[in-house]
N, C-alpha and C positions, 0 to 999 in steps of 0.2 A: 876455258877459252871461251864467251858467253860469244855463242850465233843466234842470230836475228834471222838466218833465211824464212824459217817461217813464218813471222810478222809480213813478208812478199809479199808471200805465197796467199795467207791467205788473202791478202786486199790485189790478187790476183785471181783467187778463186771468185773471190764474192760481187767481181768487174769495177775493180776502185783504182783508179790509177795510185800511188802512191805517194809520187808529188802530191798531187789535186787534196786528200786524206789529211793527212800528216796536215800540209798547210788552213783549210780549210777549219784546223781541231788543233791550229792555233801549236803547231809544231814548229820549230822556229829550225830555214835553211839547213843550219852545220847540226842541229841534232838527227835531221833527217841524212846527214853525211855519216855520223855515228855511228847512225845504226844501220846505214848501208855497208860501213868499214867495220861492224865486228866490236868498232872500239866500244868503251863506259857509259854509259845514261845514266840515270839518276835515277832514281828508286819513286821519285814524283810523275818522269816520262811514261816510265812502266804501266803508273796505275793505272793514269792517263788513256794510255792506249789499249788496258782492257777494261776499262769502262764505257767508252768510246766501243768500240768493237764485241765487246759483249762475252769477254772471253776469259779464260786466266793469263799467268804467266806465263803456265809451262808451250798453250800454246800460241805466243807471239816470241818465242825463246826457245833456245840452250843449251847445254854445255857439253861442249869436245874437246875434251883430253887434249893435249897438245902430244 
């Protein structure tokens, strides 16, 4: 399972509200809910997040064996 806990921790560490930041970057609320629930998102979303946060995918997500 891919988890996005690192994304929300990174946003918090940068003092950014997850809801405000993601909406500002054009991330649809439905996609934000998927991220919060650790559901699948497409690579375009991951690419956009990495670009806006100037990070690598491993900085915002991790694989956790179930």
